[in-house]
N, C-alpha and C positions, 0 to 999 in steps of 0.2 A: 504494500500499500504506500502510495507516495506520501512523503511527509510534507505536506503543504497545507497552510491554512487558507481557506477561501470559503465563501458561501457556496458549499458544494451543491451541484445540480442533483437534486434528489429525485430518483425515479420512483414514483408512487403508482401503484395500481397492480392489477393482476396480469403481469407480464411473464408468464411462464413458458414463453415460446410462441410459435405460430399456431393458430387454432386449426383444428381439423374441420373446417367448414367449407362450404362451396363458395361463399362470398370472397371477393378479392378487391384489391386496390392496385393502382398503377403508380409507379414512381420513376420519373425520368429526370436526367440532369445534363447540364453542359458545364463542365469544369475546366476553367482556364488554368494553365500552369499546374496541371495535375501532378500529384506527388507520386502516385503509383498506378498500377494497372487494375486495381480492384478497390471497391468500397465495401464497407461492412456495417452490419447492424447488430447491436448487442442489447440484451435485456437487462433488467435491474439486478441480475445475478452476475453480470459481466460475462454472460454466456453468448457466444456467437450464434445468431439465429438466422443470418442471411449474409451471403457474400455475392457481389455482383461484379462482373467483368466490365471494365471501362475500355472503350476503343481508343485508338491513337489520337483522336480528336477530343478526348475527354468527355465523350457522350455515352450514356447508357440509358436503357429503358427496360423495366422488368415489371412483372405482375406478381403481387404478393398476397398471401392469405394470412391475416394478422389478428391478434387479440388486441382490441382497442387499448391504447396506452402510449406511454412515453418510452422512446428508445434512444440509444446512443448511435449516432451515425458518424463513421470515421473514414477518412481517406488514407489512414495509415500513418499520418503525421499529426493531425489535429482532429478534434471531434466537436460535434454540436448535438443538441438534443432535438429530436423530432417527435411529433405526435402523429401516430399512424392509426388509421381506421378503415375497415373495409368500406368500399364505395368512394374513397378519395381518389382523385386523379391529380397527383402532385407533380409540378414541374419546378426544378431548382436550377438556378444559375449562380455560380460563384467563382471566385478566383482563389486558388489555394494559397497564394502568397499573402492575400489579405484576409482570407477566410471569414471570420465572424462579420467583419465590416462589409463584406461583399455579398453576403447571402441574401437572395431574394427568391421568394416562392410565388408561383401563380397556379391557377387551377383550383379545383375543389380541395379544400383543406389548407389553402394558403393562409387564411387569416390566423389560424392557430399557430402555424409554423413560422410565420413572419413575426408573430408575437414572441415566440421562443427565441428567435434569432436576435431581436431587439433587446429582449430581456437579458441575454448573455452579456450584451454591451453595458447594460445598466449594472449588472453584477460586477463586471470588471472595474467599473468606476467607483464602486462603493468602497469608501475608505474605512473598512472595518478594522484595519490595523490600528488606526488612530483611536478608534473607540475603545479598543481593548486596553489601551494604555491610559485611558481617561478615568476619572473618578467613577464610582458606581452609579451615581445619579446621572452624569453625563452619558455614560455607557447605555443605560436603559432608555434615556430620552432619545438618543440617536437611533438605537435599535428599534424602538417602538415607532419612530417616524419612518424608518426604512420599511418596516412591515406594513404600515398604513399606506405608504406610497406604492408598494408592491400590490396590495389589494386593490387600490384605486385604479391601477392600470388594467385590472381585470373587468372593469365596469364597461363592458362592450357586449351589447345584445347579439352581435354576430357570432360570438365565440360559442363553440359547442359546449353545452352545460357539463358534459362529462369531463371535457378538458378543463373547464373552470374549476370543477371540484378537485381534480387531480392537482392543479396548480395551487389551490388554496392549501391542500394537504402538504404540498412541498414547501410552501412558505412557512407553515407552522413547524414542520420538522427542521427547516433551516434555522428558524428563530431559536428553537430549543437547543439545537446543536451549538449555536454561538454562545448561548447563556452557559451551557455546560463547559465550553472551551474557556470562557472567561473565568469561571470559578476555578477550573483545573489549573490555569496558568497564572493565577494571582501571585503565588509564591515565586514562580519563575520570573515574573516581571520584577519582583523585588530583587532577585538575584542579579538580573541584568543591571539594575541601577547601582548595585554594590560594586560593579566593575569600573564605574566612572572614577576617574582620577588615579587609576592603577595602570601599570605598564601593560600594554596590549600583548596578547599572545601573537606569535608571528606565523608566517607562512612562506612557502617557496613553491610557486605554482607555474605550470606551463602558460606561456604568453602566446596569444593568438598570432602575434607578429613574429614569433620565433623565440627560442630559448626559454629561460625561466625567470621569474620575477619574485623578489623577496619584499616583505614589508619594509625592511631596513633600507631598501633602495630609495625610499621616499622620505628619508630622514631630513628634517628641515622644512617639510611641507605638511599642511593638513591633508588628511586622507579620508575621503568619503567612500565607503565601501557598500556596494549593492550586491547582496547574496541572492541569486536567482537561478532559474532554469528555463530552458526553452519551452517546456510543457506547462509552465505556470502562467495561467491567464492573468491574474493580478500583477505578476512580474512584468509581463508584456505590456500591460496597461500603463505601467509607470515609465516606459521607454520614452515616449514623446516628451514627458515632463522632465525626465533626466537629461535629454538632449538640450532642452532649454536652459536648465541649470548649468550644464557644462558650458554652454555658449555665454551665459551671463557672467560667469566667473573665469572665463578664458583669460590667461595672463596673470591671474591672481595666484597667491601662494597656496594652491590647493590642487590635488590630483584626484580624479574620479576613477575608481577601480571597481570593475564588475567581475564577481567570482561566480562561475557556474558550478552548480552541484549536480549537473546532469550525470547519469551513470555512464560508464565507459563505452557501452554499446552505442550511445548517442553522441560520441565524440565528434564524428563527422557532421552530424546534424547541428551541433553547436557551432562548429567552424563555419558551416554554410550559412547558418542563421546570422552570425555576426557580420559576415560579408554582405549578404543580401539586404539586411536591414541597415547596413552602414552604421553600425554602433560605434560610438566614440569612446573616449577615455582608454583605460587600460583593461583589456579583456583577458581574464585568466580562467583556467579550468582546474578546479580543485582535485587534488589526488584523493582517492577513496571517497569521493563525493561527501555524503552526510557523515561518514566516519572519519573524515579528516580531522586531525588534531585541532586545527584552528576552529572548525565548526563545533567540535565537542567542547572546547574551552569556552566558547560563547554561549553554549547551550542552545544552539540553533536547531530547532525541530520544526520550524514553519518558515515559509518564505512568501513574499519578499521580506528581507531583513536588511536594515541599513545601520551602518556603524560609522561613527566619526572619531577620528584619532588626531591628536595634535602633533606639531612638528617634533616633539621630543618622544613620541611613541606612546604617550599616555592616552587613555580612553576619555574622550570628551563625553560621548554618549554611546553606551553599549546597544541602545535601541533608539537610533536617531529617527528624526522625522523623514517622511517619504518625500521624493521630489515633487509630488503633486500637492504637498501640504504647504500653505503660505507660511507656516511656522519655520520651515527650513530656510527660506529666504531671509527671514528676520534673524535667525541664528547665525547664518553665514555672513550676513552684512556686518554684524557686530564683531565677528572674528577677523574679517578680511579687509574691511574698509577703515 
């Protein structure tokens, strides 16, 4: 199970595989910049229930006999949630390089699936990480507002009532999971703050540009570290903001370091992602991913995670503000201007 905190997409409903009925639905797609030659559908048990061949033009069409519910649709590189129901005639257009941002459905069943595609973007922008470090009152105020906003987006008479019911159950499950996570990690957050003003643990990792890079290589500069992975939606959501922060403080006494905790089998995926997305700063690949000494020293068990270190190697913040947070700009302005 991937060690990442995010508002997980919860698959709710009786999705025990494809039904043995005569009814069916059709699903067709045009995929630009396709990642592979097949697309796959998984149920809530992460069990493969359908695999479809994609032609060289990124096009496929198939007929499926389904149990009504939510499924994971994957191109082998990324995934999205789809709502399938016999009688649907779904048409999908997307670009694998942009994925969530490019997904558009037409045909019968499009309303529900376009809702899910847009909802994934809302989830990526949700700053749950900041809420988790806030006081209990602020945490519940923010989480209650998010839940209310999620429910309000469902106020659409065109949506299938079964879909609405499943989505409401998903919202409830997500809400409860975040509350449990908040309680579980209260002590962990205290431990993070105790690292402040202590000498930071070090690392020596592979650099995307070649060779290896140590924390000591940045002595004399502030170091803002982003711990992330290519498969992490909230991590990817921070990339545009991180690029803006890097641009704002270009030439200042600070270096921006991104450390990937992707597993070894995704090493090439990481290299290609950094190149294709034109990621800036110093791009590093952690040895032993989550089990790296640096990760264990900081108690990193969820991502994205941000760390700020001063020019003498002391931890300014073991759990720093995200690039998308206005608070980061305020903190860096005080340090660098």
